[in-house]
C-alpha positions as CSV (number, residue, x, y, z in Angstrom):
1,M,8.1,-14.1,19.2
2,K,4.4,-15.1,19.2
3,Y,3.7,-15.4,15.5
4,I,6.5,-14.4,14.5
5,D,8.8,-17.4,14.5
6,E,7.1,-19.6,14.0
7,F,5.8,-18.3,10.3
8,H,9.5,-18.1,9.3
9,D,9.5,-22.5,9.8
10,P,11.5,-23.8,7.1
11,E,10.5,-27.5,7.5
12,L,6.9,-26.4,6.6
13,A,8.1,-24.0,4.7
14,R,9.1,-27.4,2.5
15,R,6.5,-28.8,2.5
16,L,4.3,-25.9,1.6
17,L,6.6,-25.4,-1.6
18,D,6.6,-29.1,-1.7
19,D,2.7,-28.9,-1.7
20,I,2.2,-25.9,-4.4
21,H,4.8,-28.0,-7.3
22,A,2.4,-30.7,-7.0
23,T,-0.8,-29.0,-7.2
24,A,0.7,-26.2,-9.9
25,V,0.3,-29.3,-12.9
26,T,-1.6,-26.6,-15.8
27,G,-0.8,-23.5,-15.5
28,P,0.5,-20.7,-16.3
29,W,-0.6,-19.5,-12.6
30,A,-0.7,-15.3,-12.5
31,L,-1.3,-14.0,-9.0
32,M,-1.2,-11.0,-7.7
33,E,-0.3,-9.2,-4.1
34,V,-1.5,-6.3,-3.2
35,C,0.0,-4.9,0.0
36,G,4.0,-3.6,-0.3
37,G,4.6,-5.1,2.8
38,Q,4.0,-8.9,1.4
39,T,6.0,-7.5,-1.3
40,H,8.8,-7.0,0.8
41,S,8.5,-10.1,2.4
42,I,8.3,-12.4,-0.8
43,I,11.3,-11.0,-1.8
44,R,13.6,-10.6,0.7
45,H,12.6,-14.4,0.7
46,G,13.0,-15.2,-2.5
47,I,9.8,-16.9,-2.4
48,D,8.9,-16.2,-5.7
49,Q,11.8,-17.6,-6.9
50,L,10.9,-21.1,-5.0
51,L,7.9,-21.8,-6.7
52,P,7.3,-23.2,-9.4
53,D,7.6,-21.7,-13.0
54,T,3.7,-22.3,-13.4
55,V,3.6,-19.4,-11.1
56,E,4.2,-15.6,-11.3
57,L,3.7,-13.7,-8.2
58,I,2.9,-9.6,-9.4
59,H,3.5,-6.9,-7.4
60,G,0.8,-4.4,-7.5
61,P,-0.7,-1.2,-5.7
62,G,0.0,-1.9,-2.3
63,C,2.3,0.4,-1.2
64,P,-0.1,4.1,-0.3
65,V,2.8,5.9,-0.6
66,C,3.2,5.2,-3.9
67,V,-0.3,5.6,-5.5
68,T,-0.1,8.9,-3.2
69,P,-0.5,11.1,-6.5
70,L,1.7,13.5,-7.1
71,E,-0.8,16.3,-7.1
72,M,-1.4,15.4,-3.3
73,I,2.8,15.9,-3.0
74,D,2.8,19.2,-4.5
75,K,-0.1,20.3,-2.2
76,A,1.2,19.2,0.9
77,L,5.0,20.8,-0.4
78,E,2.7,24.4,-1.2
79,I,1.6,23.7,2.1
80,A,5.0,23.1,4.5
81,S,6.7,25.9,2.5
82,R,4.4,28.1,4.8
83,P,6.0,30.2,8.0
84,D,2.8,30.0,9.5
85,V,2.4,25.8,9.3
86,I,4.3,22.6,11.2
87,F,3.5,20.2,9.1
88,C,3.8,16.6,10.4
89,S,4.0,13.2,8.7
90,F,5.3,9.8,8.8
91,G,9.6,9.5,8.3
92,D,8.5,7.7,4.1
93,M,6.4,10.8,3.0
94,L,9.7,13.0,2.7
95,R,11.7,11.5,0.2
96,V,8.3,11.2,-2.2
97,P,9.6,13.6,-5.0
98,G,6.8,15.9,-6.0
99,T,7.6,18.0,-8.7
100,G,11.2,19.6,-8.6
101,R,11.6,19.0,-4.9
102,D,9.9,16.8,-1.5
103,L,9.8,17.5,2.4
104,F,13.2,16.9,3.0
105,R,14.2,20.2,0.6
106,V,11.2,22.5,1.9
107,R,12.3,21.6,5.7
108,S,16.6,22.8,4.4
109,E,14.8,25.6,3.1
110,G,13.3,26.6,6.3
111,G,10.2,25.0,6.3
112,D,9.1,23.5,9.9
113,V,8.1,19.8,8.6
114,R,8.1,17.4,11.7
115,V,8.4,13.5,11.8
116,V,5.3,12.3,14.0
117,Y,4.6,8.4,14.5
118,S,0.4,8.6,15.5
119,P,-2.0,11.7,14.2
120,M,-2.1,12.3,17.9
121,D,1.4,13.3,17.8
122,A,0.3,16.1,15.6
123,L,-2.8,17.4,17.4
124,E,-0.3,17.5,20.6
125,L,1.7,20.4,18.7
126,A,-1.4,21.7,17.8
127,R,-2.7,22.1,21.5
128,R,1.0,23.1,22.5
129,H,1.5,25.9,19.1
130,P,-1.7,27.8,19.5
131,E,0.2,30.3,16.9
132,K,1.1,28.1,14.1
133,E,-1.4,26.0,11.7
134,V,-0.5,22.5,12.4
135,V,-1.7,19.7,9.4
136,F,-1.4,16.0,9.4
137,F,-0.4,14.3,5.9
138,G,-3.3,11.5,6.4
139,I,-2.1,9.2,4.1
140,G,-2.8,4.9,3.4
141,F,-5.3,2.4,2.7
142,E,-7.6,1.6,4.6
143,T,-5.4,0.6,8.4
144,T,-4.6,4.1,8.8
145,A,-7.9,5.4,8.3
146,P,-9.5,4.9,11.8
147,A,-6.0,6.7,14.0
148,N,-6.7,9.9,11.6
149,A,-10.6,9.9,11.6
150,M,-9.8,9.4,15.3
151,T,-7.5,11.9,15.7
152,V,-10.1,14.8,13.7
153,H,-13.2,13.7,16.4
154,E,-10.8,14.5,19.1
155,A,-9.7,17.5,17.7
156,L,-13.4,18.4,17.6
157,R,-14.0,17.1,20.5
158,L,-11.3,19.9,22.3
159,G,-12.2,22.5,20.5
160,V,-8.5,22.8,18.9
161,R,-8.7,24.7,16.3
162,N,-5.6,25.2,14.2
163,F,-5.3,21.9,13.3
164,S,-6.2,19.8,9.5
165,L,-5.6,17.3,7.7
166,L,-4.7,16.8,4.4
167,V,-6.1,14.0,3.7
168,S,-5.0,11.1,0.5
169,H,-6.7,7.9,1.2
170,V,-7.2,4.9,-0.9
171,R,-9.8,2.2,-0.5
172,V,-7.8,-1.7,-2.1
173,P,-11.1,-3.4,-3.2
174,P,-12.0,-0.3,-5.8
175,A,-8.4,-1.5,-6.8
176,V,-8.8,-4.3,-7.2
177,E,-11.5,-3.6,-9.2
178,A,-10.2,-1.0,-11.7
179,I,-6.5,-4.0,-11.5
180,M,-9.0,-6.6,-13.2
181,G,-11.0,-4.8,-15.5
182,A,-8.5,-3.1,-17.3
183,P,-8.4,-4.8,-20.8
184,D,-4.8,-6.0,-20.6
185,C,-5.0,-7.9,-17.4
186,R,-3.7,-11.1,-16.7
187,V,-3.8,-11.9,-13.0
188,Q,-6.0,-14.3,-12.1
189,A,-5.8,-14.0,-8.3
190,F,-5.2,-11.8,-5.3
191,L,-3.4,-11.9,-1.8
192,A,-6.0,-9.5,-0.1
193,A,-3.8,-7.8,2.9
194,G,-4.0,-9.1,6.4
195,H,-4.0,-5.6,7.8
196,V,-6.7,-4.0,5.6
197,C,-9.1,-6.6,6.4
198,S,-8.4,-6.8,10.7
199,V,-9.9,-3.3,9.9
200,M,-12.3,-3.8,7.2
201,G,-13.1,-7.0,6.8
202,T,-13.8,-9.2,3.8
203,R,-17.7,-9.1,2.5
204,E,-16.5,-6.2,-0.6
205,Y,-14.3,-8.8,-1.8
206,P,-16.8,-11.9,-2.5
207,P,-19.2,-9.9,-5.5
208,L,-15.3,-9.2,-6.7
209,A,-14.0,-12.6,-6.6
210,E,-17.3,-14.3,-8.5
211,R,-17.8,-10.9,-10.9
212,H,-14.4,-10.8,-12.3
213,K,-13.9,-15.5,-11.8
214,A,-11.2,-15.1,-9.3
215,P,-10.0,-16.8,-6.1
216,I,-9.0,-14.0,-3.2
217,V,-7.2,-15.1,-0.7
218,V,-6.9,-13.1,3.0
219,T,-3.4,-13.8,4.0
220,G,-0.5,-11.6,5.9
221,F,3.0,-11.0,5.7
222,E,5.6,-13.5,7.3
223,P,6.9,-16.3,4.4
224,L,4.7,-18.9,5.9
225,D,1.3,-17.2,5.3
226,I,2.6,-15.8,1.7
227,L,3.3,-19.4,0.5
228,E,-0.2,-20.5,2.1
229,G,-1.7,-17.8,0.2
230,V,-0.4,-19.3,-2.6
231,R,-1.2,-22.6,-2.4
232,R,-4.9,-22.2,-1.8
233,A,-5.0,-19.2,-4.8
234,V,-3.4,-22.1,-6.9
235,R,-5.5,-24.7,-5.2
236,Q,-8.8,-22.8,-6.6
237,L,-7.3,-22.3,-10.0
238,E,-6.6,-25.8,-10.5
239,R,-9.6,-26.5,-9.4
240,G,-12.2,-24.2,-11.5
241,E,-12.8,-22.7,-8.5
242,H,-13.4,-18.5,-7.4
243,R,-14.2,-18.2,-3.5
244,V,-12.7,-15.7,-1.0
245,E,-10.8,-18.0,1.8
246,N,-9.2,-16.3,4.8
247,A,-5.8,-17.6,5.4
248,Y,-4.7,-14.7,8.1
249,A,-7.7,-16.0,10.9
250,R,-6.1,-15.3,13.9
251,A,-6.1,-11.6,12.7
252,V,-9.3,-11.1,10.4
253,R,-13.0,-11.8,11.3
254,E,-15.3,-11.0,8.6
255,E,-17.4,-8.1,9.9
256,G,-13.6,-6.2,10.2
257,N,-13.2,-4.0,13.6
258,P,-16.7,-2.7,14.0
259,V,-15.3,0.6,16.0
260,A,-13.2,1.7,13.8
261,L,-15.8,1.1,11.1
262,R,-17.8,3.8,13.3
263,M,-15.2,5.6,14.1
264,I,-14.7,6.0,9.5
265,E,-18.3,5.8,8.6
266,E,-18.7,8.7,10.9
267,V,-15.7,11.2,10.0
268,F,-15.0,10.1,6.6
269,E,-17.5,9.9,3.3
270,V,-16.8,7.6,0.2
271,A,-14.9,9.7,-2.8
272,D,-13.0,8.9,-6.2
273,R,-9.6,8.9,-5.9
274,A,-6.6,9.9,-8.1
275,W,-3.9,6.9,-7.7
276,R,-0.2,8.0,-8.4
277,G,0.7,6.3,-12.4
278,I,-3.1,4.7,-12.7
279,G,-5.3,7.5,-12.3
280,V,-8.7,8.2,-11.1
281,I,-11.0,5.4,-9.9
282,P,-14.1,5.8,-9.5
283,G,-15.4,5.6,-5.1
284,S,-11.5,4.6,-4.1
285,G,-10.9,7.2,-1.8
286,W,-12.4,8.7,1.2
287,R,-12.4,12.5,2.2
288,L,-13.6,14.7,5.3
289,A,-18.0,14.3,5.8
290,E,-18.9,17.2,5.4
291,A,-19.5,17.6,9.4
292,F,-15.4,17.8,9.7
293,W,-15.0,19.9,6.3
294,E,-13.1,23.0,9.0
295,Y,-10.3,20.2,9.5
296,D,-9.3,19.6,6.1
297,A,-6.5,20.9,5.0
298,E,-7.2,21.7,0.9
299,R,-10.0,24.1,1.8
300,R,-8.1,25.5,4.9
301,F,-5.1,26.4,2.7
302,D,-6.8,27.0,-1.2
303,V,-4.9,24.5,-2.8
304,E,-7.1,22.0,-4.5
305,S,-6.4,23.0,-7.9
306,M,-2.6,22.5,-9.0
307,H,-0.8,22.2,-12.2
308,T,2.0,19.1,-11.8
309,A,4.1,17.8,-13.6
310,E,5.4,13.7,-13.5
311,P,9.3,12.2,-15.3
312,T,8.7,10.8,-18.0
313,M,11.5,8.2,-17.3
314,C,9.6,7.3,-14.8
315,R,7.3,4.1,-14.8
316,S,6.6,3.4,-11.6
317,G,2.6,3.6,-12.5
318,E,3.5,0.2,-14.7
319,V,4.9,-1.1,-11.2
320,L,2.1,-0.8,-9.3
321,Q,-0.3,-2.2,-11.8
322,G,1.5,-5.2,-12.0
323,L,2.2,-4.4,-16.1
324,I,6.2,-4.3,-15.5
325,K,8.7,-5.4,-12.9
326,P,10.8,-3.0,-11.3
327,H,13.8,-4.3,-13.2
328,E,12.5,-4.6,-16.7
329,C,12.5,0.1,-16.1
330,E,15.0,1.7,-18.5
331,A,15.6,3.8,-15.7
332,F,15.9,1.5,-12.5
333,G,18.8,1.3,-11.0
334,V,20.6,3.7,-12.7
335,A,19.1,7.1,-13.3
336,C,16.3,5.9,-10.4
337,T,18.4,5.2,-7.2
338,P,17.4,5.4,-2.8
339,R,19.3,8.4,-3.6
340,T,18.1,9.9,-6.8
341,P,14.4,8.4,-6.8
342,L,12.4,9.7,-9.7
343,G,9.1,8.1,-8.3
344,A,7.9,6.9,-5.2
345,T,8.5,3.0,-5.7
346,M,11.9,3.8,-5.0
347,V,11.8,6.0,-1.6
348,S,9.1,4.0,-0.1
349,S,9.9,1.4,2.6
350,E,6.9,-0.7,1.0
351,G,7.4,-0.1,-2.5
352,A,8.4,-2.6,-5.1
353,C,11.7,-0.2,-6.7
354,A,13.0,-0.3,-3.0
355,A,12.8,-4.1,-2.5
356,Y,14.8,-5.2,-5.8
357,Y,17.5,-2.5,-4.9
358,L,17.5,-3.4,-1.9
359,Y,17.6,-7.1,-1.7
360,R,19.3,-6.5,-5.3
361,R,16.9,-7.5,-7.8
362,L,18.7,-5.5,-10.8
363,D,18.2,-8.0,-13.6
364,A,15.1,-10.8,-14.3
365,P,15.3,-13.3,-11.8
366,A,16.6,-16.8,-12.1
367,R,13.3,-18.9,-12.1
368,R,13.2,-22.7,-11.5
369,P,11.7,-25.6,-8.8
370,A,13.0,-25.3,-6.0
371,T,15.0,-28.2,-4.8
372,A,14.5,-29.5,-0.3
373,Q,17.6,-27.5,0.7
374,E,16.6,-24.3,-1.2
375,A,13.6,-24.5,0.3
376,T,14.4,-24.1,4.0
377,T,15.9,-21.2,3.8
378,V,12.8,-19.2,4.0
379,G,12.7,-16.8,6.8
């Protein structure tokens, strides 16, 4: 398959690993990937175990489901419980625990909770059921924002008044800024998410790289993409450089996607956002612009302030900040499993805890230089 099979080539993987081993002669270097899809690819293929001991991959807050704050989950549960509501969401939100329950529990108790594959599916439900209020749970990074913005724009154009959006969009660059500005930060370079940059471009990253003296390499999600991103980041670190490099040129342009950006700018405005386990990051999210307030589910259902309570045993916030690995949490794999999750990082398809559990990283992984034979198993 184009752009898939060739990025699993074991011979190319071996060459990239050899180059990384030859380049990473000082260090130690700590690189953070800010994408849950990259995290799963790293753990699935054992990429972190094949790198030299001088290079560590740290998992950042790259899962939009995981960073959706508990208060927003509880707002969704409250709205979904109402008898006049059809609540629509992508499937990975249904198991995310709120305070005491999740959307699956709401559905079992009689709530009309539906899994959709596009926000436009929710808008179509609103057109077919004018007697109901249809709400779509609009979460995600910059990648899902254009589709959600377009749906609200279309609802206004069509005059559909029984549709609304529960908005919990977050933006990556302010999160990178917050991580780098933390006093306990030990990250020295970033692997930026290619799908985010395909929408937003790369223009927000050079000031971050310069301010924090940290290389930022935009890369994709396949094994060779990640290895190339690591190779470029390590090369910069060894040379004392801190530039933005685009290693995902097949999908990313500096200016991003102009059509998607115009839609986002029309429908949303930048706002402060709370990140689950991290706290409020200034300017790190979007909310609906004033012209579209009538489609704001928080306003429509008056759920703007709620009391929440995080499980005391859950350390997902530390996982999301890259302060610990999932297996370092005492509850991981014991009190917290995919069947009994304490936090979203265990149930989201992009969560770091879910990746460690799925691929049986239940203890600290052995780290050793990769042999040529091991390198050929990547992919």
